[in-house]
C-alpha angles and dihedrals in degrees: 000000000000115000090210132043114276111230115242110218118195118212130196140091099229125101094252092052093049090047092049094047091050096044103036112009135086089224150339132253121210115214098204133267139137122329089242091054091048091053090051091049096046089049093051091045091050091053092049092049091054091046092050095038092234119199117269092238093063109140124224120191118188138178105226138140084232088074092072100065133049091235089051093050091051089052090052093049091056090049093050098052112096094207 
């Protein structure tokens, strides 16, 4: 039995999955796709996180070429923040 809570990450690109992740999950998992689609999903998720007042320790896991460079990770960090 875990001694600490196990985070529940919600996956999916559809509106219901994003809403569920922002409202009930501990995070969201991206399943890949184009950079433009990722930008759209992160923007939508950010708006939902503000609307649902999601916790600040919400995790976002993405599949992106940006994840392979320091500059890319910094770009992702700015796109993930809901504020």
